[in-house]
C-alpha positions in Angstrom: 86.9 52.0 119.2 86.3 49.3 121.9 89.7 50.1 123.4 88.8 53.8 123.6 85.5 52.9 125.3 87.3 50.7 127.8 89.8 53.5 128.6 86.9 56.0 128.9 85.1 53.7 131.3 88.2 53.8 133.5 88.1 57.6 133.5 90.4 58.5 130.6 89.0 61.9 129.4 91.2 61.9 126.2 89.7 58.6 125.1 86.2 59.9 125.8 86.9 63.1 123.8 88.2 60.9 120.9 84.9 58.9 121.0 82.8 62.0 121.0 84.8 63.5 118.1 84.4 60.3 116.0 80.6 60.5 116.6 80.0 64.3 116.4 78.5 64.3 112.9 76.0 61.6 113.8 75.1 63.5 117.0 74.6 66.7 115.0 72.4 65.1 112.3 70.1 63.4 114.8 69.8 66.5 116.9 69.1 68.5 113.8 66.1 66.1 113.3 64.6 67.5 116.5 65.5 71.2 116.4 66.1 73.8 113.8 67.9 76.2 116.1 71.7 75.7 116.3 71.5 76.7 119.9 69.0 74.0 120.7 71.1 71.5 118.8 74.2 72.5 120.8 72.3 72.3 124.1 71.1 68.8 123.2 74.5 67.6 122.2 76.2 69.1 125.3 73.6 67.5 127.6 74.3 64.2 125.8 78.1 64.5 126.2 77.8 65.3 129.9 75.4 62.5 130.6 77.5 60.1 128.6 80.6 61.0 130.5 78.8 60.6 133.8 77.3 57.3 132.9 80.0 55.6 130.8 81.1 53.3 133.6 77.6 51.8 133.4 78.0 50.9 129.7 78.1 47.1 129.7 79.2 46.4 126.1 81.8 48.6 124.5 80.7 47.7 121.0 77.4 49.4 121.5 78.9 52.8 122.5 77.5 54.6 119.4 74.0 53.1 119.8 74.1 54.0 123.5 75.2 57.6 122.7 72.5 58.2 120.1 69.9 56.8 122.5 71.1 59.3 125.2 70.8 62.1 122.6 67.3 61.2 121.6 66.2 61.0 125.2 67.8 64.4 125.8 66.0 65.9 122.8 62.7 64.5 123.9 63.2 65.8 127.4 64.0 69.3 126.1 60.9 69.2 123.9 58.7 68.1 126.9 60.1 70.9 129.0 59.2 73.4 126.3 55.8 72.0 126.0 55.2 72.4 129.7 56.3 76.1 129.4 53.9 76.4 126.5 56.5 78.1 124.2 57.2 75.1 122.0 57.4 75.9 118.3 55.6 73.8 115.8 58.2 72.3 113.6 57.8 70.7 110.1 57.6 67.0 110.4 60.7 66.3 108.3 63.0 69.0 109.6 65.8 66.5 110.4 66.0 65.1 106.9 65.8 68.4 105.0 69.4 69.4 105.3 70.9 65.9 105.2 69.9 64.8 101.7 71.0 66.6 98.6 68.1 65.4 96.4 65.2 67.8 96.9 62.7 65.3 95.5 63.8 62.6 97.9 63.4 65.0 100.8 59.9 65.8 99.7 59.0 62.1 99.5 60.4 61.4 103.0 58.5 64.4 104.5 55.2 62.7 103.6 55.8 59.9 106.1 54.9 60.0 109.8 57.6 61.2 112.1 58.4 57.8 113.5 59.0 56.4 110.0 61.2 59.4 109.2 63.3 58.8 112.2 63.7 55.1 111.3 64.7 56.1 107.7 67.2 58.7 109.1 68.8 56.2 111.5 68.8 53.3 109.0 69.9 55.1 105.8 71.5 58.2 107.2 73.4 56.7 110.2 73.6 53.1 109.0 72.2 51.6 112.2 70.9 48.1 112.1 67.2 47.4 112.7 68.1 45.9 116.1 70.1 49.0 117.1 67.2 51.3 115.9 64.8 49.3 118.0 67.0 49.7 121.0 67.4 53.4 120.4 63.7 54.1 119.9 62.6 51.7 122.6 60.4 49.6 120.2 60.5 46.0 119.0 62.8 45.1 116.2 59.9 43.6 114.2 58.1 47.0 114.4 61.2 48.7 112.9 61.4 46.0 110.2 57.7 46.3 109.2 57.8 50.1 109.2 61.0 50.1 107.1 59.4 47.5 104.7 56.2 49.5 104.3 58.1 52.8 103.8 60.3 51.2 101.2 57.2 49.9 99.4 55.6 53.3 99.4 58.9 54.9 98.2 59.2 52.3 95.4 55.6 53.1 94.2 56.3 56.8 94.3 59.4 56.4 92.3 57.8 54.1 89.8 54.8 56.5 89.3 57.2 59.5 88.9 59.0 57.8 85.9 
């Protein structure tokens, strides 16, 4: 993948398309966490792809391409939500909308939905997208220790829910 990133940084469109193709399911799942409308998801992803193409020469470390791309997507989704809020037409979405379609176990989805939105996003990025706590901290713009502590607390709560349900 690092070779593709280096080629894309030099302007190779085919290499960039290959990179996007290899990350499209992750992009979709994260965008689905922000929006329920397929049109909004498509808009967020297309904004992300365009921005990534325009700024890929600025990417310093090729090994962080995926983290960088997801961070661009999250920023794009947040920008779209802010713009809607300014127009006063923003829908009120359920807190766990991005996890509902991604997990097959309905009970697990119900447990996750009881957590605050920031914890849900951490769970999605950690378990759903297999990002490290360091990468999640970079994506969300918070300290790694904050990610670790929220993950630890969330796991403890999940553990007690599971033990009590047995």
